[in-house]
Each structure stands twice: as C-alpha cells, then as structure tokens.
N, C-alpha and C positions, 0 to 999 in steps of 0.2 A: 518488615512484614513478619508477623509471628508464624511459626509452623503451625499447620493445620492438620488435624487427624479427622478421618471420616470413613464412611462406608459407601461403596458404589455397588449398585445392582448390575452385575455383569450380564446375566441373562437368567430367565426363569426365576429360580429361587437362589441362584449362586451369587454370593456377595463377596466383594473384595475389600479388604482393609487397606486404606490409603493414608500415606503420610506425604504431605506436600510442603515443600520448603524452598526458599532461596537463600537460606542462611548457611554459608560455607562452614561456619564454626560449629554448626550442629550436625553436619554430615558424618563426622567420625563416629559419633554415637549411633546414628541410624544405620550406617554401613556395618558397624560392629553387631548391632541387633540382628540385621539381615543375615550376616554370616554366622554368628554364634548361636543364635536361637533357632534358626531354620535350616540354613544350608549345611552347617557342620553336623547337625542332627539327622540329616537325610541319609537314606541308603545310597551307596555309591552311584547306582544308575539314575539317581534323581538329583545329583549334584550339578545343577546348571541353573542359570537365571535367564529369564526373558529380558531382552534389552530392546528399547525402542527410542528413537530420537524424534524430536520435532525441531524444525529449522526456523531461522529468522525470516522475516517477511521477504528479504532479498535472496533467500536460499543460500547465503554465503557462510552461515555459521550455525552452530547448534544453539537452540534456544532452550530446550527442555530435554532432560535425560530421564528415562523411566526404567527402573529395574523391578523385575517381578519374580517372586518365588512363591509358587502355589497360589494362595489367595492373599498375598501381601505385596503391595506395590509402593515403591518409593519414587516420588516425583520430585526431581530437583530442577528448579528454574534457573538454569545456568546463566541465561541472558540478563537476568535482573540480580545476579549475585555479585559478589566482589571478584569472582573468577579466580580466587586463590583457594584451592582445595586439593592439596597434594595427596590427601587420604583417598580421595576419589580416584585420582589418577593411579595411585598404587593399587587400589581395589580392582580397577579395570585391567591392570597389567598382571594381576596375581595368579594367573593360570586357571581361573574359573572359566568353565564353558558358558558361553553366551549364545542364546537362541535369538536370532534376529533375521531381518530380511533386508537386503540391500537393493533398493529399487532405483538407484542412480541412473541406470542406463535405459530402463524400460518401465517407467512408472505405471502406465495404464495397464500393461500386460500383467505385471506382478500384482497390482492392486486387485485386478479381476481374479487372478489365480488364488491369491490369499483369501479373498472373500469366499470363493467356491470351496476352498479347503476348510475354512472356518465353519461354513454352513454344514458341510458334510461331516466334519469331525467334532465340532463342539455344539453349535446351536444355530438355527435358522436366523436368529436375530442379527447375526453378524453379516448377513448377506448385503445389507445396504448401509452398514455402519459409516463407511467412508463417504458415500454419496449423500447421506442424510445429515452429515455434519455440515453446518453452514459454512460456505466458502469464506465469508467475512471473518469467521472466527479463526480460520487457518492463518490469518495474518496477525493474530493477537497473541502469539506465543511469547513475545517479549514483554507484554503488558503485565505489570505486577499490581496486585496479586492476579493470578489466573482466574477467569470466570469459572463458575461451577461446571458449565458445559465443557470447558476445555479440560478440567481436571477429570471429569468422567470419561471423556474421550481418550485422554492420555492413559488413564488407568486401564480401560478396556483394551487399548492397542497393545500395551505391555503384556496384559493377561493373555491375549490371543497369541502373541509370540511365544510365551511360555507354554501355553496349553497345546498349541499345535506341535511344538517340538516334543513335548511329553507324550502325546498320543502317537506321533510318528515313531518314537523310540519304542513304545509298547508294541506297535505293530511289527517293527523290525525285530525286536526281541522274540516275539511269538513266532514270527516267520522262521528265524534261525532254529528254533526248537522243533519246528515241523519238518524241516529239511533233513 
C-alpha cells in the first residue's frame, strides 16, 4: 500500500497534516522529519509528542500507532506492516516525552474524563468523538488500507493527546508563575 498524505479537519478551522503508511521501510524518513523539522525546532517546554494506539480486534496487539506534534500526525499501521521497524522502536525509546492516556483498567471512566477535558480545553466537537465513531469501524484497525473514517479518527485521537498535554502544561506553567 502506498503512503498517503492528507489533511483532516480536527475541529472548527483547525486542520491536521496527516501521513498514513504501513511501509516499515518508509518510517525512518517520516520519523526523521517529525524529529528534525518539528520536534528539534521546538522550544524546550514544547518538546513532546502525542502518542495514541489502536488495538487489534481481539485487543491483544497493537494495530495502529499514531504520533502527533502540533498539527502533524504520523499514522503507522503496524498490524499490516512487516513488523520490522527498529527505527520506530529506537525512536520510542529515545527519551522523548510522550503524552498519552492508558485506559487499560478503566476504559469507560477514562473515555468520559478525556472527552470532558477535550471539550473544556480544546473544542466541543470532541465530546462525542468516541461514541460517534461506529463500533464496527473499531474492529477494522488491521484492515489495509485503513478507511478514511479510521484515518480521521486516529489523527484526531493523537491530536487530542498532544493538545490536552500542551494545554495542561500551559496551565501548570502559568500557575507556577502566579504562586
């Protein structure tokens, strides 16, 4: 499957640039771009990435890995790749701060909390993002190529992880200066 580039409307007029691939051999280039063009150029307090995962239908393995920096999202469909990408593993272990949510033990509670936070801090459109995404599509993360609806959902999910962490850091930074 060829790599696809596109744009997703996150909310309002906010757009996200998206790269979607399942080609392990292309990942070093895209990871390099993510790190060198955006992450390395960021000021220190903005050197983090949003990270989100989508799982296989049986919930036993990772199907899709999403990385977000600002308005740039890289979606790697691990489940339909050759699963040989040492550069990705090195990148994930490289000391970069990742903003993510682990909902393993309490999916419903965290999903509700994240939706409330996303509505309060980012945009109202995120209030029903999880519930509006068709349940049938949640079982299709392994299908290649991903449907457009899955790419849009994955991009927004990664963007929300990034943007929530960014806004929380801004609040914490401001709070410290007020005390």
